[in-house]
C-alpha positions in Angstrom: -14.0 1.2 3.8 -10.8 3.1 3.2 -8.1 3.1 6.0 -4.7 4.6 6.1 -1.4 4.0 7.9 1.1 6.6 9.2 3.6 5.0 6.7 1.4 6.3 3.8 -0.3 3.0 2.7 -3.9 2.9 2.0 -6.3 -0.1 2.3 -9.7 -0.8 0.8 -11.2 -3.6 2.8 -13.9 -5.8 1.4 -14.9 -9.2 3.0 -11.7 -9.7 5.0 -9.4 -8.9 2.1 -7.6 -5.6 1.9 -6.4 -4.1 -1.4 -3.2 -2.1 -0.4 -1.2 0.6 -2.2 0.6 3.8 -1.4 -1.2 7.1 -1.0 -1.2 10.1 -3.3 0.8 12.0 -0.6 3.5 9.2 -0.7 3.6 9.4 -4.6 4.0 13.2 -4.4 6.9 12.8 -1.9 8.6 10.1 -4.0 8.3 11.6 -7.4 8.2 9.5 -10.6 8.5 5.7 -9.9 10.9 3.8 -12.0 10.8 0.4 -10.3 8.3 -1.7 -8.2 9.2 -5.0 -6.5 6.1 -6.9 -5.2 5.8 -9.8 -2.7 5.1 -13.4 -3.7 1.6 -14.6 -3.7 1.1 -16.8 -0.6 3.7 -14.9 1.4 2.6 -14.0 5.0 3.5 -10.8 6.7 3.2 -9.4 10.1 2.1 -5.8 10.6 4.8 -3.3 9.5 6.8 -6.0 7.7 8.6 -4.9 4.5 6.2 -6.2 1.8 7.3 -4.3 -1.3 9.8 -1.9 -2.6 9.5 1.1 -4.8 12.2 3.3 -6.5 11.8 6.7 -7.8 14.1 9.2 -9.4 14.5 10.7 -5.8 14.9 7.6 -3.7 14.0 3.9 -2.8 11.4 3.2 -0.2 9.8 0.3 1.5 6.1 -0.4 1.3 5.0 -2.0 4.6 2.3 -4.6 5.3 -0.3 -2.6 7.1 -1.8 -5.6 9.1 -1.0 -9.3 9.6 -2.0 -11.4 6.7 -1.3 -13.5 3.6 -0.8 -12.0 0.0 -3.5 -13.4 -2.2 -2.8 -11.4 -5.3 -0.3 -8.9 -6.7 -0.6 -6.2 -9.4 1.8 -7.1 -12.3 0.8 -4.0 -14.2 2.8 -1.7 -11.9 5.8 -3.9 -12.3 5.6 -3.6 -16.0 4.7 0.2 -15.8 5.5 1.8 -12.4 4.1 5.2 -13.8 0.6 3.6 -13.2 1.3 4.2 -9.4 2.0 7.8 -10.2 -1.1 8.4 -12.4 -3.5 6.4 -10.2 -2.1 5.6 -6.8 -5.4 4.8 -5.1 -6.9 3.0 -8.1 -5.0 1.1 -10.9 -1.8 1.6 -9.0 -2.6 -0.8 -6.2 0.2 -3.1 -4.9 -1.3 -6.3 -3.5 -4.3 -7.9 -1.9 -3.9 -9.1 1.7 -6.2 -11.7 3.3 -6.4 -10.3 6.8 -5.6 -12.5 9.8 -7.9 -10.4 11.9 -10.1 -7.9 10.0 -10.9 -6.2 13.3 -7.3 -5.0 13.5 -8.2 -2.5 10.7 -10.1 -0.5 13.4 -6.7 0.7 14.7 -5.8 2.3 11.5 -6.5 5.9 10.4 -9.6 7.0 8.7 -9.4 9.5 5.8 -9.9 12.5 8.1 -7.1 11.5 10.4 -4.8 10.8 7.5 -5.5 14.2 6.0 -4.7 15.8 9.3 -1.5 13.8 9.6 -0.3 14.8 6.1 -1.3 18.5 6.5 1.5 19.1 9.1 
């Protein structure tokens, strides 16, 4: 199940754990990424907490935690090569895995159709 936030994060939820990254739309707005900073494994975040940072040739931007939870894994490949986020933002360019405090909270996020509508404006 894919869910999206208005801040341009995507989540793929499997068994109470969400793989989180930034959307293709966000990558297009940012341009080529040159730096990614990820959270520590074991860190806990509240919804909309600043979980990661990306820097592009255009600007720096925060990546927000989409729901309450604990970081269980991060993707070191995107720290070593931030261009992975540009080339495959909703695949190999994922940022972190989040053990959700309450998986039902994901019901309040956008589905793909609602996200497309949001970004079409």
